[in-house]
MARNUGU-536830 format. One line per field, with one value per residue: residue number from 1; residue in three letters; x, y, z of N, C-alpha, C, O in turn. Coordinates in steps of 0.1 Angstrom, whole numbers. Layout:
% residues N
pos: (NUM_...)
code: (ALA_...)
nc1: (X_...)
nc2: (Y_...)
nc3: (Z_...)
cac1: (X_...)
cac2: (Y_...)
cac3: (Z_...)
cc1: (X_...)
cc2: (Y_...)
cc3: (Z_...)
oc1: (X_...)
oc2: (Y_...)
oc3: (Z_...)
***
This chain:
% residues 369
pos: (1_2_3_4_5_6_7_8_9_10_11_12_13_14_15_16_17_18_19_20_21_22_23_24_25_26_27_28_29_30_31_32_33_34_35_36_37_38_39_40_41_42_43_44_45_46_47_48_49_50_51_52_53_54_55_56_57_58_59_60_61_62_63_64_65_66_67_68_69_70_71_72_73_74_75_76_77_78_79_80_81_82_83_84_85_86_87_88_89_90_91_92_93_94_95_96_97_98_99_100_101_102_103_104_105_106_107_108_109_110_111_112_113_114_115_116_117_118_119_120_121_122_123_124_125_126_127_128_129_130_131_132_133_134_135_136_137_138_139_140_141_142_143_144_145_146_147_148_149_150_151_152_153_154_155_156_157_158_159_160_161_162_163_164_165_166_167_168_169_170_171_172_173_174_175_176_177_178_179_180_181_182_183_184_185_186_187_188_189_190_191_192_193_194_195_196_197_198_199_200_201_202_203_204_205_206_207_208_209_210_211_212_213_214_215_216_217_218_219_220_221_222_223_224_225_226_227_228_229_230_231_232_233_234_235_236_237_238_239_240_241_242_243_244_245_246_247_248_249_250_251_252_253_254_255_256_257_258_259_260_261_262_263_264_265_266_267_268_269_270_271_272_273_274_275_276_277_278_279_280_281_282_283_284_285_286_287_288_289_290_291_292_293_294_295_296_297_298_299_300_301_302_303_304_305_306_307_308_309_310_311_312_313_314_315_316_317_318_319_320_321_322_323_324_325_326_327_328_329_330_331_332_333_334_335_336_337_338_339_340_341_342_343_344_345_346_347_348_349_350_351_352_353_354_355_356_357_358_359_360_361_362_363_364_365_366_367_368_369)
code: (MET_HIS_LEU_GLN_ASN_GLN_GLU_LEU_ARG_PRO_SER_LEU_SER_LEU_PRO_ASN_HIS_ILE_GLN_ILE_SER_PRO_ALA_SER_ARG_LYS_LEU_ARG_ILE_VAL_GLN_ALA_ILE_PHE_THR_GLY_SER_PHE_ALA_GLY_SER_GLU_ARG_VAL_THR_VAL_GLU_LEU_CYS_ASN_ALA_LEU_SER_GLU_HIS_HIS_ASP_VAL_LEU_LEU_LEU_VAL_GLY_ASP_ASP_LEU_GLY_PRO_SER_GLY_ASP_SER_ILE_LEU_ASN_HIS_VAL_HIS_VAL_ARG_VAL_GLN_VAL_LYS_LYS_ILE_PRO_ALA_SER_LEU_ARG_THR_LEU_ARG_VAL_VAL_LEU_GLU_THR_TRP_LYS_PHE_ARG_ALA_ASP_ILE_TYR_HIS_ALA_HIS_LEU_GLY_ARG_ALA_VAL_ARG_CYS_ALA_ARG_PHE_ILE_LEU_ARG_PRO_THR_LYS_GLY_VAL_ALA_THR_TRP_HIS_MET_ALA_ARG_PRO_ILE_ALA_THR_THR_GLY_LEU_ASP_GLY_VAL_ILE_LEU_ILE_SER_PRO_TRP_GLN_LYS_SER_LEU_GLY_LEU_GLU_GLY_ASN_GLY_LEU_PRO_GLY_PHE_ILE_VAL_ILE_SER_ASN_TRP_VAL_ASN_ARG_PHE_GLU_ALA_PRO_CYS_PRO_GLU_SER_LEU_LEU_SER_LEU_ARG_LYS_GLN_ILE_ASP_LEU_HIS_ARG_ASP_ASP_PHE_VAL_LEU_GLY_PHE_VAL_GLY_ARG_PRO_THR_LYS_ARG_LYS_ARG_LEU_VAL_GLU_ALA_LEU_LYS_ALA_PHE_GLN_LYS_TRP_ASN_ALA_PRO_ASN_ALA_VAL_PHE_VAL_VAL_VAL_GLY_ILE_LYS_ALA_THR_GLU_ASP_ASP_GLU_LEU_LYS_ARG_PHE_ALA_ALA_ASP_PRO_ARG_ILE_ARG_PHE_LEU_GLY_HIS_ARG_THR_ASP_VAL_TYR_ASP_LEU_TYR_TRP_ILE_MET_ASP_CYS_LEU_VAL_LEU_LEU_ALA_ASP_HIS_GLU_ALA_PHE_GLY_LEU_ALA_ALA_ILE_GLU_ALA_MET_ARG_ALA_GLY_ARG_GLN_LEU_ILE_VAL_ASN_ASN_SER_HIS_GLY_LEU_GLY_ASP_ILE_ALA_ALA_SER_ASN_PRO_ASP_ILE_ILE_ALA_ILE_ASP_ALA_SER_SER_LEU_ASP_GLN_ILE_CYS_GLN_ALA_TYR_ASP_THR_ALA_LEU_LEU_ARG_ARG_HIS_VAL_THR_PRO_SER_TYR_ASN_MET_SER_PHE_TYR_ASP_ALA_ALA_ALA_ARG_VAL_SER_ASP_ILE_GLU_ASN_PHE_TYR_LEU_LYS_LEU_LEU_GLU_PRO_VAL_SER_ALA_ALA_LEU_PRO_ALA)
nc1: (8_7_13_3_22_8_-10_1_14_36_46_33_41_68_100_114_125_154_181_203_234_237_246_274_264_232_212_194_175_164_146_139_116_99_77_52_47_53_81_113_133_117_112_137_143_123_129_154_147_131_150_170_155_154_175_178_163_139_125_103_98_73_56_23_7_-6_-2_-4_-4_-18_-6_14_42_36_22_41_58_74_60_77_88_85_62_56_35_43_30_30_29_48_69_97_102_86_99_124_116_104_126_143_127_127_152_173_202_210_200_186_183_163_161_152_134_136_163_168_158_178_198_189_187_191_221_233_227_236_237_227_226_212_222_200_195_203_215_232_231_224_248_248_248_250_266_274_274_258_266_251_262_293_298_285_303_315_298_300_294_271_272_284_314_329_314_316_320_307_305_278_261_227_205_193_169_165_142_116_105_71_47_39_11_3_19_9_-17_-12_-1_-24_-40_-28_-31_-13_3_15_38_46_70_82_89_98_91_99_91_93_81_96_107_135_138_134_112_94_110_118_94_87_108_101_77_86_104_86_83_70_47_56_55_51_53_44_51_41_28_-2_-14_-31_-24_-3_5_23_24_-1_-4_4_-15_-35_-22_-23_-3_11_11_-2_2_-1_3_17_16_28_53_76_67_60_83_90_74_84_106_127_140_138_157_163_173_186_203_208_207_212_198_178_157_171_189_170_157_179_183_161_169_165_168_185_184_201_207_239_248_254_252_233_250_273_265_263_290_303_290_289_269_247_230_242_237_237_212_202_197_172_176_197_184_165_182_191_168_166_189_182_160_172_187_168_163_186_201_211_243_250_268_260_271_277_253_241_217_218_245_249_231_243_267_258_249_274_286_271_279_306_305_295_316_338_357_384_388_382_403_436_463)
nc2: (-12_21_53_84_115_138_129_127_143_166_156_169_161_155_171_202_201_184_201_198_201_205_176_162_149_140_115_84_69_42_36_11_-3_-26_-28_-30_-8_24_37_42_33_35_62_74_64_76_103_104_98_121_142_135_137_164_169_147_120_101_70_54_22_5_-16_-31_-29_-14_-20_-25_1_18_40_51_50_64_86_105_111_132_152_152_127_97_70_36_9_-23_-54_-83_-107_-123_-105_-101_-103_-82_-61_-62_-57_-31_-16_-19_-8_18_26_26_40_33_9_10_-7_-12_-28_-64_-77_-61_-61_-88_-89_-77_-93_-100_-79_-62_-56_-25_-15_-5_-22_-13_-15_-4_-11_-15_-31_-51_-75_-99_-95_-109_-104_-109_-99_-73_-41_-23_-16_2_9_18_22_21_-3_-23_-35_-56_-78_-93_-105_-121_-140_-140_-128_-95_-66_-30_-11_13_35_53_73_73_102_132_155_191_202_222_234_229_256_276_274_251_232_233_224_198_187_188_170_146_145_157_173_205_203_177_151_138_108_90_67_59_41_8_-16_-42_-73_-71_-44_-39_-25_-34_-39_-13_-1_-17_-9_18_16_5_25_47_76_107_127_117_106_81_80_62_58_45_21_5_-5_-26_-40_-58_-86_-87_-60_-54_-56_-32_-14_-6_12_45_63_56_62_50_58_48_44_73_103_126_126_141_164_154_147_171_173_156_150_133_107_72_45_13_-8_-41_-41_-19_-12_14_37_57_72_81_101_119_127_139_161_176_184_168_150_119_84_55_20_6_-5_-21_3_22_26_34_59_72_72_93_114_126_136_119_94_65_30_-3_-21_-45_-45_-36_-19_-3_10_24_41_56_70_86_102_115_130_147_162_177_204_211_218_195_189_181_165_170_170_147_138_154_161_170_167_139_128_138_123_98_102_107_83_67_78_72_44_42_50_44_14_17_43_43_28_31_49)
nc3: (0_-10_5_-1_-1_7_24_48_78_95_128_158_182_183_188_176_141_128_116_90_71_35_16_-2_-24_-38_-24_-27_-5_13_42_67_89_109_130_157_173_189_200_215_194_171_172_168_143_127_131_119_92_86_89_70_47_40_22_6_-13_3_12_33_46_62_87_87_109_140_167_203_215_199_186_159_137_115_122_128_107_83_56_34_32_15_19_24_32_42_40_62_49_24_29_26_-2_-11_0_-12_-39_-37_-29_-51_-71_-63_-68_-50_-34_-8_15_45_74_104_134_138_118_95_91_85_59_44_33_9_-8_-38_-57_-71_-46_-13_18_50_86_116_149_172_193_222_217_195_159_127_101_74_41_46_42_60_95_121_153_183_208_224_239_226_209_223_222_199_165_143_113_79_66_71_78_73_103_126_153_163_183_196_196_210_203_205_229_243_276_286_285_314_320_306_318_344_339_330_354_370_357_362_388_406_433_445_462_458_453_425_411_381_353_320_291_274_295_299_315_320_324_350_363_382_405_409_417_439_457_459_474_497_505_510_514_524_505_480_447_421_387_359_326_296_300_312_344_343_321_326_344_366_373_382_410_420_413_431_448_456_452_431_397_368_335_310_274_260_239_245_256_258_271_295_309_322_344_362_389_390_369_367_358_356_341_333_311_284_249_243_258_255_268_290_280_271_294_306_288_295_319_342_374_376_380_375_366_370_345_312_286_301_322_308_299_324_332_320_331_360_377_375_393_398_404_420_409_418_444_467_489_480_459_473_488_467_460_482_479_455_464_482_465_452_446_432_402_379_362_329_303_271_246_231_221_202_179_151_145_148_129_106_108_102_76_63_67_50_25_25_23_-3_-18_-46_-47_-52_-45_-18_-7_8_-6)
cac1: (0_15_7_8_28_-1_-18_9_17_47_41_34_46_82_105_118_131_168_187_217_239_236_257_281_256_219_211_181_177_153_147_129_114_86_72_38_46_61_89_126_138_109_113_150_141_115_136_164_140_127_162_176_146_157_185_178_150_138_114_102_90_68_46_9_0_-4_3_-13_-5_-26_1_20_53_30_17_52_67_73_54_87_92_76_60_49_32_47_23_39_29_59_76_111_100_81_110_134_110_102_139_148_119_131_166_180_216_212_189_190_174_162_155_154_127_141_177_167_156_190_206_183_186_199_232_244_223_243_228_231_217_215_220_193_193_215_219_238_223_231_253_249_241_252_279_278_266_260_264_247_269_306_298_280_314_318_288_303_284_269_271_296_321_330_310_321_314_310_297_271_251_214_206_181_167_161_127_115_96_58_44_34_-3_3_25_-1_-28_-7_0_-37_-45_-22_-34_0_2_27_49_49_83_78_98_91_97_94_97_86_84_99_113_149_138_133_102_88_119_117_81_88_116_93_67_94_109_75_85_58_45_63_46_58_46_48_47_44_19_-12_-12_-40_-18_8_2_32_22_-14_-3_7_-26_-43_-14_-27_9_17_1_1_-4_-3_11_14_23_33_64_86_62_59_96_90_66_92_119_138_137_144_159_171_174_199_212_202_216_217_192_173_150_180_194_159_156_191_180_151_175_159_177_185_189_203_215_252_248_257_243_230_263_282_261_266_304_307_281_289_257_238_230_244_236_234_197_197_194_162_182_204_174_159_192_192_157_170_198_175_152_181_191_156_164_199_201_223_251_252_275_251_277_277_240_236_210_223_258_248_225_254_276_251_250_288_288_265_287_318_302_292_328_344_367_397_388_382_415_447_472)
cac2: (0_34_64_97_124_148_123_127_156_166_154_180_155_155_184_209_192_184_207_193_208_197_167_164_144_137_101_78_62_34_32_1_-8_-33_-30_-26_2_36_39_48_29_41_76_77_61_87_116_102_100_135_150_132_141_178_170_134_113_91_61_47_10_2_-27_-28_-30_-3_-25_-22_15_26_50_46_58_72_99_114_112_144_151_150_113_87_59_24_-2_-37_-65_-94_-117_-121_-92_-99_-101_-69_-51_-62_-50_-17_-10_-19_2_32_28_31_39_28_3_11_-15_-10_-40_-76_-80_-53_-66_-101_-86_-70_-102_-103_-66_-63_-47_-20_-9_-9_-25_-8_-17_2_-21_-9_-40_-55_-89_-99_-95_-115_-93_-113_-90_-59_-35_-14_-17_13_6_30_23_13_-16_-34_-42_-68_-89_-101_-104_-134_-139_-142_-115_-84_-53_-18_-7_27_38_66_72_79_116_138_169_201_204_232_231_235_269_273_270_237_224_232_215_184_182_185_158_134_147_160_186_214_198_163_147_129_99_86_57_60_31_-5_-22_-56_-77_-66_-30_-38_-16_-40_-36_2_2_-23_-1_30_13_3_39_53_90_116_135_111_100_75_81_52_62_34_9_6_-16_-38_-47_-66_-93_-83_-46_-53_-55_-18_-6_0_22_58_71_51_65_44_67_41_50_88_109_139_122_152_173_147_148_183_171_146_155_123_96_60_36_3_-20_-49_-36_-11_-9_28_44_70_79_87_114_128_133_148_173_183_188_161_141_106_72_44_8_8_-16_-17_13_32_29_41_73_77_73_106_124_122_140_108_85_51_21_-17_-22_-57_-43_-27_-9_7_18_34_51_65_78_96_111_124_139_157_171_181_218_213_215_186_193_170_167_166_171_134_135_164_155_173_161_124_125_140_112_87_106_106_68_63_83_64_31_43_54_33_6_23_56_40_22_40_49)
cac3: (0_-10_11_-8_8_12_35_61_83_105_141_168_194_182_189_163_132_128_104_86_59_23_14_-14_-35_-33_-23_-27_7_19_57_69_103_109_144_160_184_187_212_212_181_161_172_162_128_120_131_108_79_85_87_57_36_36_11_-1_-15_13_12_46_46_76_88_85_122_149_180_214_220_190_180_147_132_104_128_131_96_75_43_24_32_9_28_19_41_37_48_67_38_14_33_20_-16_-13_4_-23_-51_-35_-29_-65_-79_-58_-73_-38_-31_5_22_60_82_118_141_132_106_84_89_78_45_38_26_-5_-15_-51_-59_-63_-33_-1_29_63_97_130_159_183_204_231_213_182_147_115_92_61_32_50_39_71_107_130_167_190_220_222_246_217_202_231_220_187_155_136_99_71_62_81_72_80_116_131_165_162_193_194_199_215_197_215_232_254_286_283_291_328_320_301_329_355_334_330_368_375_350_368_402_413_441_444_470_455_447_414_404_369_345_306_283_274_308_299_328_322_328_365_368_394_416_412_424_453_465_462_484_509_509_517_517_523_493_469_437_411_375_350_313_287_302_323_354_339_309_330_356_377_377_388_424_424_408_442_455_450_450_418_386_355_325_297_263_258_228_250_265_261_281_308_316_330_357_370_395_388_361_373_348_363_332_333_300_273_238_244_269_249_278_299_275_270_308_308_280_303_332_354_381_369_387_366_370_365_336_299_281_311_330_299_300_337_334_316_337_374_384_374_404_393_415_417_410_423_459_470_498_472_452_483_491_455_461_492_473_445_471_488_454_445_441_426_388_375_350_320_290_260_233_223_217_194_168_138_143_147_116_96_109_94_61_59_66_37_14_25_17_-17_-26_-54_-40_-54_-37_-4_-3_9_-17)
cc1: (9_7_12_12_18_-10_-11_13_28_40_43_40_61_87_109_126_146_173_201_221_238_248_263_274_242_217_196_182_163_156_136_128_100_83_58_37_54_68_103_132_131_110_126_149_134_122_148_158_137_139_168_168_147_166_185_164_149_124_114_93_86_59_32_1_3_1_-7_-15_-15_-19_9_31_47_25_28_61_64_67_64_91_81_74_52_47_36_40_33_40_39_66_89_110_96_91_120_129_109_116_145_140_123_145_174_195_219_199_193_179_175_154_154_147_132_155_177_165_168_198_201_182_196_209_228_240_231_234_235_221_222_212_214_192_205_218_224_227_231_235_253_241_243_265_283_269_269_256_260_253_282_306_293_291_317_309_292_291_283_268_284_301_321_326_317_313_317_301_291_260_238_215_193_180_163_146_126_104_82_56_38_20_-4_8_15_-12_-24_-6_-14_-43_-40_-24_-21_-2_15_39_53_63_80_89_91_99_91_100_88_90_86_106_127_149_137_123_96_97_119_105_81_96_109_83_75_100_98_77_73_59_53_53_55_49_52_42_51_35_9_-11_-20_-34_-7_4_10_29_8_-14_-1_-5_-34_-35_-17_-15_16_7_6_-6_-6_6_7_22_30_45_73_81_62_72_96_82_74_104_130_133_144_144_169_173_187_208_203_212_221_211_187_165_159_185_182_156_167_188_170_156_169_170_175_191_189_210_228_255_252_247_241_243_273_278_265_281_309_298_280_277_246_240_231_245_236_220_192_194_184_167_189_195_168_169_193_180_159_179_191_166_160_185_180_157_178_198_213_230_254_260_267_258_277_264_233_230_215_237_258_241_235_264_271_252_264_291_283_274_300_316_300_305_332_355_380_399_389_395_427_456_485)
cc2: (12_45_77_107_134_142_124_141_155_164_166_174_154_169_190_200_194_190_203_201_199_188_169_158_140_121_97_67_55_32_22_-3_-14_-37_-26_-17_14_40_45_45_35_56_81_75_72_100_116_104_115_144_148_137_156_179_157_129_101_83_53_35_6_-10_-22_-29_-18_-8_-20_-8_23_37_43_55_68_85_109_117_125_142_148_135_105_75_48_14_-15_-47_-76_-105_-114_-108_-90_-96_-87_-58_-50_-54_-35_-9_-9_-9_16_36_33_30_31_21_2_4_-12_-21_-52_-80_-73_-58_-79_-99_-82_-80_-104_-90_-67_-52_-38_-13_-14_-11_-21_-12_-9_-8_-15_-18_-44_-70_-89_-100_-102_-104_-97_-103_-75_-54_-26_-16_-5_8_19_32_15_0_-27_-41_-55_-80_-98_-101_-118_-131_-141_-129_-105_-71_-42_-15_7_28_52_66_77_94_120_152_178_202_213_228_236_248_266_268_255_228_222_223_201_179_179_173_146_135_148_173_193_208_183_161_136_121_94_75_60_48_18_-13_-37_-60_-72_-52_-28_-28_-21_-37_-21_5_-5_-14_12_28_11_17_47_67_98_124_130_104_93_74_71_55_50_22_12_-6_-28_-45_-57_-73_-89_-69_-44_-50_-41_-9_1_10_36_67_67_54_59_52_60_48_65_93_122_136_133_162_167_147_160_182_162_154_145_111_84_49_25_-9_-27_-45_-28_-10_5_34_58_78_87_101_124_135_143_161_182_188_181_153_127_95_61_32_10_-4_-11_-7_25_36_36_56_80_80_87_118_121_127_129_99_71_41_7_-19_-35_-56_-32_-16_2_16_29_45_61_75_89_106_121_134_150_167_177_195_221_209_207_192_181_174_161_167_159_131_145_158_157_167_146_121_127_129_100_89_104_91_63_66_75_50_31_47_42_26_13_36_54_34_32_38_40)
cc3: (0_-4_4_3_15_23_49_65_94_119_150_181_195_183_176_155_133_115_102_73_47_21_1_-26_-29_-35_-24_-16_11_34_59_84_103_123_146_171_180_200_207_198_170_160_165_147_121_120_121_95_77_82_74_45_32_24_3_-4_-5_12_25_44_60_75_87_98_131_162_191_218_211_183_168_143_121_109_130_119_88_61_32_22_25_18_21_30_34_46_52_56_27_17_26_6_-19_-10_-7_-36_-49_-35_-43_-73_-75_-63_-61_-38_-18_10_37_68_97_124_132_119_94_81_81_63_37_29_11_-13_-27_-52_-71_-50_-22_10_42_74_109_140_171_195_211_228_199_171_136_106_78_52_35_46_51_83_116_144_174_204_218_228_237_210_210_228_209_177_148_121_92_67_73_75_79_92_119_143_163_172_189_198_205_209_208_217_244_264_282_290_305_329_316_312_340_352_335_344_374_369_357_383_411_421_441_450_467_449_438_408_391_362_331_298_282_286_307_312_330_326_343_370_381_406_419_420_438_462_468_473_498_514_516_522_516_511_481_460_426_398_365_336_303_288_313_332_349_327_313_343_368_382_384_403_429_420_420_450_449_447_437_407_373_344_312_286_261_246_232_260_268_271_295_316_326_343_366_376_392_379_367_362_353_354_334_322_290_262_239_257_265_259_287_293_273_283_310_300_288_316_344_361_374_378_377_372_363_356_322_293_290_319_321_299_313_339_330_321_352_382_384_386_399_404_410_420_415_438_461_479_490_464_461_487_479_456_471_487_463_453_477_477_446_439_435_411_384_363_342_308_279_246_224_217_209_181_154_135_141_133_105_96_101_79_56_58_53_25_13_19_2_-25_-34_-45_-41_-46_-23_2_-2_-2_-14)
oc1: (17_-5_24_7_18_-17_-17_14_29_30_53_44_67_81_107_134_151_170_210_212_238_259_258_276_241_220_187_189_153_166_125_138_90_85_52_28_59_62_104_136_136_110_127_154_138_120_151_164_140_138_171_173_142_165_192_154_158_114_124_81_95_55_30_-12_14_9_-16_-25_-20_-25_10_30_53_24_26_71_52_69_61_96_70_84_43_57_32_43_43_50_38_70_92_117_101_92_124_136_112_117_151_147_123_149_182_200_228_188_202_168_185_143_156_153_134_159_186_168_169_203_209_178_207_207_221_248_234_225_246_209_234_201_221_189_216_224_221_216_244_227_258_230_239_275_295_257_281_245_266_251_282_313_296_288_322_313_288_280_293_263_295_294_314_334_324_301_328_290_299_250_237_226_183_189_159_139_134_96_81_63_33_16_-12_3_14_-17_-32_-10_-16_-50_-48_-20_-19_-7_26_50_62_67_75_98_78_111_79_112_77_101_78_110_130_160_140_126_93_92_119_105_76_93_111_82_70_100_101_73_65_69_57_44_65_38_64_30_62_35_11_-6_-16_-39_-1_1_5_32_6_-23_-4_-5_-39_-41_-13_-16_25_-4_17_-18_-13_15_-5_33_37_46_78_88_64_72_103_84_70_110_142_122_156_134_181_175_198_221_191_224_233_219_191_167_156_185_184_154_165_191_171_149_170_180_165_203_179_217_229_264_254_235_246_245_280_287_270_285_319_300_270_275_236_252_220_253_235_215_180_188_185_163_188_197_166_165_195_181_156_177_194_165_156_188_182_153_181_193_224_224_260_259_265_251_277_263_221_236_218_239_265_246_236_270_278_255_265_299_289_277_305_324_302_304_331_361_387_410_394_397_427_457_493)
oc2: (14_47_79_107_137_150_121_150_145_170_173_182_152_178_183_192_205_186_204_205_187_192_177_162_137_116_105_58_62_27_24_-5_-8_-48_-19_-18_15_45_51_55_40_62_90_83_76_108_126_112_120_153_157_140_160_188_157_134_92_89_47_36_5_-15_-10_-30_-12_-1_-13_-4_33_43_31_68_78_95_120_124_129_131_143_131_105_71_50_11_-18_-49_-78_-112_-103_-101_-80_-87_-80_-48_-39_-46_-28_2_1_-1_25_47_43_20_23_27_-5_9_-9_-24_-51_-85_-80_-58_-81_-108_-83_-76_-109_-90_-72_-41_-42_-7_-26_-3_-23_-12_-8_-14_-11_-13_-40_-77_-80_-104_-102_-95_-89_-100_-67_-61_-23_-19_-1_4_29_42_5_-9_-39_-53_-65_-91_-109_-97_-125_-121_-142_-119_-106_-65_-43_-16_12_23_62_58_85_98_113_160_174_202_213_219_247_251_255_260_248_217_211_215_192_167_170_165_136_126_142_183_188_210_178_169_125_127_94_73_62_46_18_-17_-44_-51_-68_-47_-17_-21_-14_-34_-18_14_1_-12_18_36_15_19_53_71_95_128_138_97_98_68_72_55_46_13_21_-17_-40_-56_-63_-66_-88_-66_-34_-44_-37_3_12_17_38_77_74_49_62_53_66_55_68_88_129_142_135_167_173_146_159_191_161_162_150_106_85_45_28_-20_-21_-46_-31_-8_7_37_68_91_98_111_136_147_153_172_194_194_186_150_124_96_58_33_14_-13_1_-9_36_48_45_65_91_89_92_129_114_121_130_96_66_43_4_-20_-37_-66_-21_-4_13_28_40_57_73_86_101_118_133_145_162_179_183_197_233_198_212_199_171_185_149_164_159_123_146_150_148_162_140_111_120_125_93_81_98_87_54_58_72_45_21_47_30_33_14_39_62_35_42_28_39)
oc3: (9_-7_5_14_26_30_59_57_100_121_149_189_205_179_166_160_137_105_111_66_48_24_-7_-38_-17_-45_-21_-17_13_37_54_90_99_128_137_179_169_209_197_191_160_149_158_139_110_110_114_86_66_73_67_35_21_15_-7_3_-5_11_29_40_69_65_85_97_130_169_188_224_216_174_168_145_119_102_133_120_87_56_21_11_29_25_14_37_23_57_45_55_22_7_20_1_-28_-17_-11_-42_-58_-40_-46_-81_-84_-62_-63_-43_-17_8_40_69_102_121_120_110_84_69_73_55_25_19_3_-25_-26_-47_-80_-44_-21_13_45_71_112_140_180_206_207_237_191_172_136_102_69_55_27_46_52_81_118_147_171_210_212_224_239_205_203_233_208_181_147_117_98_63_83_68_89_93_116_144_163_170_179_204_206_210_219_207_253_262_275_300_307_337_322_314_346_360_338_347_381_376_357_390_421_416_437_445_473_440_442_402_391_364_330_298_287_287_313_320_342_330_348_381_390_417_431_430_448_474_479_482_508_526_526_533_507_506_473_465_423_399_362_334_302_280_321_327_352_324_304_353_379_394_390_409_441_423_418_459_438_440_432_408_368_343_303_290_260_243_225_270_280_279_305_328_336_351_378_370_391_382_370_357_354_360_337_324_289_264_236_266_270_260_292_300_273_284_317_305_287_324_355_355_368_382_370_382_352_359_320_295_288_321_327_299_313_346_335_317_356_393_391_390_395_414_398_431_416_444_457_478_493_462_457_488_481_452_469_489_464_448_477_480_436_427_433_408_385_355_347_303_277_236_212_208_208_174_147_124_132_127_95_86_93_71_45_49_47_17_3_12_-4_-38_-30_-37_-31_-42_-15_14_-10_-8_-23)
***
């Protein structure tokens, strides 16, 4: 199914668009992601499409399902980007045909389903994958792999041959605080009082995210005027979380499209995952100047290593989590200092663009003299 550009509108829920300088040549780029949700990986993918479409022809291939959240990547794509839905039936064949018809210079895959199609892409199109996950991917058919965290090098890769590798971190675009009236309205909507100390979680709450442990520690901590806001799921959607539904201090907001605004009602974001490929929610909270508690694990620990104001702990201990809550409360009125230079959106998108151009260089030009 082909979606005409005029049917799509720039999203109002994403921050201001990323501006990049014109490249040395105009490329034809296919971006592919086949998921049924809209979270960190999807957000990065659509922001990449929107930014690249300022100077290149971009085709976005997406799945044909919305997923449980009801949101879709299609709600966030810019009118400049061509979009085609690819049904699950005969997906690989359809991807190959659409990429060939588009005369793509680059096929850029995001997440497993799109990566598996790369081995069948016809030459001379170059195959690229961004490794959004914390587990190995097959590299067969790829010419280049983009790692989003240096620690991913330690996992090793499966497949034949050794494609080009580069580390290009995820990014966070600039976004402003809501106006005071909007912020007050948001706090009222969530039933937050002026003196409430608000801890928060943002993301897909899989078991490795340790949301259950964060909430258990919160109940054990039992500080007055403390509230824990969970963005990304409702308590009724998960058997383990149902036990917390009756606690009036814990607010499950479900999937929200105003995540950037919600950071501003939080005093501290709590991210205790056993590992993250990167940790996009962490740098979004940093951009908003929020306090941050993280598990000292792959991905999150790497971000904390260059930002000493982040509270990094061993999340296997409820006592340590409670102590971290104490520390965040004591720092409530202290503005943390973060190094955001690694996560500049325009710079990272330009890095990806330059990686494409390098892969497209003739072999003789790419080799040293």
